[in-house]
C-alpha positions in Angstrom: 5.1 -8.0 -23.3 8.9 -7.7 -23.1 10.4 -6.7 -26.4 13.9 -7.5 -27.6 14.8 -3.8 -27.1 13.8 -3.9 -23.4 15.6 -7.2 -23.0 18.8 -5.6 -24.4 18.4 -2.7 -22.0 18.0 -5.0 -19.1 21.0 -7.0 -20.1 23.0 -3.8 -20.6 22.1 -2.8 -17.1 23.3 -6.1 -15.8 26.7 -5.8 -17.6 27.5 -2.5 -15.8 26.3 -3.6 -12.4 29.8 -4.4 -11.1 31.1 -1.2 -12.5 28.3 0.8 -10.9 28.9 -0.9 -7.5 32.6 -0.3 -7.9 32.1 3.4 -8.5 30.0 3.7 -5.4 32.3 1.6 -3.2 35.0 4.2 -2.9 33.7 5.4 0.4 34.3 2.0 1.9 37.9 2.0 0.7 38.5 5.7 1.3 36.2 7.0 4.0 37.7 10.5 3.7 35.8 10.9 0.4 32.5 10.8 2.4 33.7 13.5 4.9 31.4 16.5 4.8 30.9 19.7 6.8 27.4 19.5 8.2 26.0 23.0 8.9 24.2 23.6 12.2 21.3 25.3 10.3 20.1 24.3 6.8 20.9 26.7 4.0 17.8 28.7 3.1 16.7 29.1 6.6 16.2 32.7 7.7 15.1 35.5 10.0 14.0 39.0 9.0 16.8 41.4 8.5 14.6 43.9 10.4 13.8 42.1 13.7 10.5 44.0 14.0 9.3 42.7 10.6 7.6 39.3 10.4 9.4 36.6 8.5 7.9 36.3 5.0 5.8 33.2 4.7 8.0 32.0 1.8 10.8 31.5 4.4 8.8 30.0 7.1 9.1 26.3 7.8 6.7 23.9 6.1 5.9 20.5 7.6 4.0 17.6 6.1 4.1 14.3 7.9 7.8 13.8 9.0 9.2 16.2 6.4 10.1 19.7 7.5 11.7 22.0 5.0 13.5 25.3 5.7 11.4 27.4 3.2 8.5 27.1 0.8 10.7 26.9 -2.4 10.8 23.7 -4.4 13.0 22.6 -7.3 10.6 20.9 -9.7 11.7 17.6 -11.3 13.5 18.2 -14.6 14.7 15.8 -17.3 18.4 16.2 -17.9 18.9 13.4 -20.5 22.2 12.6 -19.0 21.8 8.9 -17.9 22.8 5.6 -19.3 20.6 2.6 -18.6 18.7 4.7 -16.1 21.7 5.3 -13.8 22.2 8.6 -12.0 25.8 9.8 -12.3 28.3 12.4 -11.1 26.4 14.9 -13.3 23.3 14.4 -11.1 25.3 14.6 -7.9 26.6 18.0 -8.9 23.4 19.3 -10.5 21.1 18.4 -7.6 23.7 18.9 -4.9 24.2 22.5 -6.1 20.6 23.4 -5.2 21.0 21.9 -1.7 24.1 24.1 -1.2 22.1 27.1 -2.4 19.3 26.9 0.1 16.3 25.3 -1.6 13.7 23.9 0.8 13.0 20.8 -1.2 14.6 19.3 -4.3 12.9 16.8 -6.6 15.3 14.6 -8.5 14.5 14.3 -12.2 11.7 12.2 -13.6 12.8 8.6 -12.9 11.1 5.9 -14.9 9.5 2.9 -13.0 10.2 0.6 -16.0 12.7 0.9 -18.9 10.0 1.6 -21.5 8.7 4.4 -19.2 11.7 6.7 -20.0 11.2 9.6 -22.3 14.5 8.8 -24.0 17.3 6.3 -23.5 19.2 9.1 -21.7 16.6 9.5 -19.0 17.0 8.4 -15.4 15.3 5.3 -14.0 14.5 3.7 -10.7 13.4 0.4 -12.1 16.1 -1.9 -10.8 17.9 -2.3 -7.5 21.2 -1.5 -9.1 20.0 2.1 -9.4 19.9 2.5 -5.6 23.6 3.2 -4.8 23.9 6.1 -7.2 20.6 7.6 -6.0 21.6 7.1 -2.4 24.9 8.9 -3.0 23.0 12.0 -4.0 20.5 11.7 -1.2 23.4 11.4 1.4 25.0 14.5 0.0 21.8 16.6 0.1 21.2 15.4 3.6 24.7 16.4 4.7 24.0 20.0 3.7 20.8 20.0 5.8 18.6 19.8 2.7 15.7 17.6 1.7 15.1 15.6 -1.5 12.5 13.5 -3.2 12.3 11.7 -6.5 9.6 11.8 -9.2 8.2 8.4 -10.1 7.5 8.5 -13.7 6.2 6.7 -16.8 6.3 8.5 -20.1 3.6 6.5 -21.8 3.1 7.5 -25.4 5.8 10.1 -25.1 8.5 7.4 -24.6 11.4 6.3 -26.8 12.2 9.8 -28.1 15.6 11.2 -29.0 17.4 13.1 -26.2 17.3 16.8 -26.4 21.1 16.9 -26.7 23.8 14.5 -28.0 21.4 12.0 -29.4 24.3 10.3 -31.2 25.3 8.8 -27.8 22.6 6.2 -28.1 22.4 3.6 -30.9 19.2 2.4 -32.5 19.2 -0.8 -30.3 18.7 1.4 -27.2 15.2 2.5 -28.3 11.9 0.6 -28.0 9.9 2.2 -30.8 7.5 -0.7 -31.1 6.7 -0.9 -27.4 5.5 2.6 -26.7 2.4 2.2 -24.6 -0.8 4.1 -23.7 -4.4 3.6 -22.6 -5.5 3.5 -26.2 -3.4 2.6 -29.2 -3.1 3.2 -32.9 -2.4 6.1 -35.3 -5.2 8.2 -33.9 -3.4 8.3 -30.5 0.1 9.3 -31.8 1.0 12.4 -29.7 2.9 14.1 -32.6 4.0 13.1 -36.0 7.6 12.9 -34.8 6.7 10.5 -31.9 5.8 6.8 -32.1 2.4 5.2 -32.6 1.5 3.7 -29.2 -0.2 0.4 -28.5 -2.8 -0.1 -25.9 -1.8 -1.7 -22.6 -3.7 -4.8 -21.6 -5.3 -5.0 -18.1 -2.5 -7.3 -17.0 0.1 -4.8 -18.2 -1.7 -2.0 -16.4 -1.5 -4.0 -13.2 2.2 -4.6 -13.8 2.7 -0.8 -14.2 1.0 -0.2 -10.8 3.3 -2.8 -9.2 6.3 -1.1 -10.9 5.4 2.2 -9.2 5.2 0.4 -5.9 8.6 -1.3 -6.4 10.1 2.1 -7.4 8.8 3.7 -4.2 10.4 0.9 -2.2 13.7 1.6 -3.9 13.4 5.4 -3.2 12.8 4.6 0.4 15.9 2.3 0.6 17.9 5.2 -1.0 16.7 7.5 1.8 14.5 9.8 -0.2 12.4 12.1 2.0 9.5 11.9 -0.3 8.3 10.8 -3.7 6.3 12.5 -6.4 4.0 10.6 -8.8 4.0 12.2 -12.2 0.4 12.6 -13.4 0.8 15.6 -15.7 1.9 16.8 -19.1 0.6 14.0 -21.3 2.6 11.2 -19.7 1.0 7.8 -18.9 -1.2 8.6 -15.9 -2.5 11.9 -17.5 -3.4 10.0 -20.7 -5.6 7.7 -18.7 -7.3 10.6 -17.0 -8.2 12.4 -20.2 -11.0 11.3 -22.5 -8.9 12.7 -25.4 -6.4 9.9 -25.0 -8.4 7.3 -23.2 -11.0 5.5 -25.3 -11.0 2.3 -23.3 -14.3 0.5 -22.7 -13.1 -1.6 -19.7 -12.7 -0.6 -16.0 -9.9 1.8 -16.9 -12.0 3.9 -19.4 -15.2 5.8 -19.8 -16.4 7.4 -16.6 -14.1 9.7 -14.5 -14.0 7.0 -11.8 -12.7 4.5 -14.3 -10.2 7.0 -15.9 -8.9 7.8 -12.5 -8.5 4.2 -11.5 -4.9 3.8 -12.6 -3.8 7.0 -10.7 -5.6 5.9 -7.5 -4.2 2.4 -7.8 -0.7 3.8 -8.2 -1.1 6.1 -5.1 -2.3 3.2 -3.0 0.5 1.0 -4.2 3.1 3.7 -3.6 1.7 4.3 -0.1 1.9 0.6 0.7 5.6 0.5 -0.4 6.9 3.8 1.0 7.6 4.7 4.6 4.2 5.5 6.1 5.8 8.5 8.0 6.9 10.1 4.8 4.7 12.2 2.5 3.6 11.4 -1.1 3.3 14.2 -3.7 1.5 14.2 -7.0 2.1 16.4 -10.0 -1.2 16.7 -11.8 -2.3 18.4 -15.0 -5.7 19.7 -13.9 -6.8 20.7 -17.4 -6.0 19.6 -20.9 -6.2 23.2 -22.0 -8.7 22.7 -24.8 -11.8 24.3 -23.4 -11.9 26.3 -26.7 -12.8 23.1 -28.5 -16.1 21.3 -28.5 -14.7 18.0 -27.4 -14.5 16.0 -24.1 -11.4 16.7 -22.1 -9.9 16.6 -18.6 -11.1 19.8 -17.0 -10.6 21.5 -13.6 -13.9 20.4 -12.2 -12.9 16.8 -12.8 -9.5 17.5 -11.3 -11.0 18.7 -8.1 -12.9 15.3 -7.8 -9.7 13.4 -8.6 -7.7 15.4 -6.1 -10.2 14.6 -3.3 -10.1 10.9 -4.2 -6.3 11.0 -4.3 -6.2 12.6 -0.9 -8.4 9.8 0.4 -6.1 7.2 -1.2 -3.0 8.5 0.6 -1.9 11.6 -1.2 -0.3 14.3 1.0 0.6 17.2 -1.4 -0.5 18.1 -4.9 1.7 19.9 -7.4 -0.6 21.6 -9.9 0.2 21.8 -13.6 -1.9 21.9 -16.8 -1.6 20.9 -20.4 0.9 18.7 -22.2 -1.5 16.1 -23.5 -2.4 17.5 -26.9 -0.8 20.0 -29.4 -4.2 21.6 -29.7 -4.1 23.1 -26.2 -4.3 26.8 -25.7 -2.6 27.8 -22.5 -1.1 31.3 -22.5 2.4 31.5 -21.1 3.3 34.4 -18.8 4.9 34.6 -15.3 2.7 32.6 -13.0 0.4 31.3 -15.8 -0.5 28.2 -13.9 -1.1 29.7 -10.4 -4.8 30.2 -10.9 -5.2 26.4 -11.3 -3.3 25.9 -8.0 -5.5 28.4 -6.3 -8.7 26.7 -7.5 -7.5 23.3 -6.2 -6.5 24.8 -2.9 -9.9 26.4 -2.4 -11.9 23.4 -3.4 -9.9 20.5 -1.8 -9.5 21.5 1.9 -6.6 20.0 3.8 -4.5 19.1 0.8 -1.4 21.3 0.6 -0.7 22.7 -2.9 2.4 23.6 -4.9 2.1 26.3 -7.6 4.4 26.3 -10.6 4.5 28.1 -13.9 7.3 30.6 -14.8 8.0 31.8 -11.2 10.9 34.1 -11.6 11.4 36.1 -8.4 11.2 36.0 -4.7 8.6 38.7 -4.6 6.4 36.8 -7.0 6.8 33.6 -5.0 6.0 35.4 -1.8 2.9 37.0 -3.2 1.6 33.5 -4.3 1.9 32.0 -0.8 1.0 35.1 1.1 -2.2 35.5 -0.9 -3.2 31.9 -0.1 -3.1 30.7 -3.7 -0.6 27.9 -2.7 1.4 26.5 0.2 4.6 26.2 -1.7 6.1 27.3 -5.1 8.2 25.4 -7.5 10.4 26.4 -10.4 12.6 24.6 -12.9 14.1 26.8 -15.6 14.6 29.6 -13.1 16.9 27.4 -11.2 18.8 26.4 -14.4 19.4 30.1 -15.0 20.0 31.0 -11.3 20.9 28.1 -9.1 21.0 30.7 -6.3 17.3 31.5 -6.8 16.3 30.6 -3.2 19.1 32.7 -1.6 18.4 35.6 -4.0 14.7 35.4 -3.1 15.6 35.8 0.6 17.8 38.8 0.0 15.1 40.3 -2.2 12.5 39.9 0.6 14.8 41.3 3.3 15.5 38.0 4.9 18.7 37.3 6.8 19.0 34.0 4.9 21.5 31.3 5.9 24.2 30.3 3.5 26.1 27.1 3.4 29.2 27.6 5.6 31.5 27.3 2.6 29.6 30.1 0.8 29.1 32.4 3.7 31.0 35.3 2.2 28.5 35.4 -0.7 26.1 37.3 1.5 28.4 40.3 1.3 28.9 40.1 -2.5 
C-alpha cells in the first residue's frame, strides 16, 4: 500500500532530481574539482616500529572475496539525521571522508533505507531510487581516492520508522512523515515499540516480497555507485530483527512461528542482495543475536537460535557477520561496559566455522581492539561513538600499539605531534 505521505515524498524526490544532478555535474564542467592526491599506500597501513616485533593482528591485512582492507578496524554504520528525501550531501562527504583520511580499514556509510517508509526519520539517508546514486558515488570516489574502502548499510526501520530526528526536528513538516504506514511483521497496539513511537500495521505477504525486492534493488544501486560491500541491517529491533524474534513476530503464515519461518525474510533478503550485487564483492550482516530478555519467562530470540540463523545465512551467501544484541524491546537487560557485546561475537565465531565475525560494543582503545582479535574472539572490530569523539581512532590505535602507521600524505606531520 502506497500512502499519500509516501507519494508526497516520492514526488519531492522527483522535484529535486535536476538540482541533485546539477550539484553532481560540477566535475564534468570543472574537472579540477575532482583532482585528488592518491597515496601510494592506504592510510592505516603499518609496520612495527620495532622491526623485530610482529605486526599486531589489528594492523594486518584482512581479505574477504575481492575486498582487502589495510587493518581490522571498521567504522560502524551510524544515523546522522542529515538527509533530505534520502539524499546524501556534502555533510556525508566530509563525515565519511574524514575517516578514510584517518586510516580506517573499512567504513560503513550510514543506515540507508531501501524504501521511503523504511527510514527511521525523514532526515535519514536512503538508497531507494536511482537519483540517490550520484551523491553516493561522489563519496565512494573520494574514499577510494584515499586508498580506503567503503560499504553501505541496507536498512529498513520497520516499526521504529517515521520518528522525529534527534536534532533539528523543525526542519521537517508534518507532511514528510508517514505515521499511518509504519510496518512490522505483526501490527496493532500490542506491537508498538514505545509509547512515543507509532502503532505498526502488519505487512501482507505481497508487501514482504516487495521489501525483499527493494533490498535487491538497493544492492544494485550500491554496486552502481562503486561500493566495495553492503551490510544488511538485521539488528536493534529494526524490520528484519522483528521478524526473527517471537516477541514481535506473531504471524501464523510462512513468515512466522518456527525459527525457519521467522528467518525466512532475512534469508530471502540475503539471496536477493547476492543476486543483485557483484558476485566478487562480499556481503555483511549486522545481527542482534539476542533480545536480551533471558531474565523473563517469555519466548525470545536467543544466541542458540542466532547460531542456526548465522549458519543458514552463510549458506545463503553471507560473507561476514557483525554481531550485536538487543534493541527490540525496552524490557531488555544488557549491561553496558567497554566490550559488552564481544562475548556474543566470540560465541558466534566459535560455533559458525568459516564465517568471519566483527565485534562491536563500546570499543574505546587500540589495546582493547587488539586484545579482541588477538584472543580469537573476532576477526575485526567496529566502533561508532568512539569515532565521533576521535576521528583519528585508527591512527591513535596504531601509535598505542607501537605500529609505524601510515598517514595520509597531507597529514604526514601529525605523526610527530
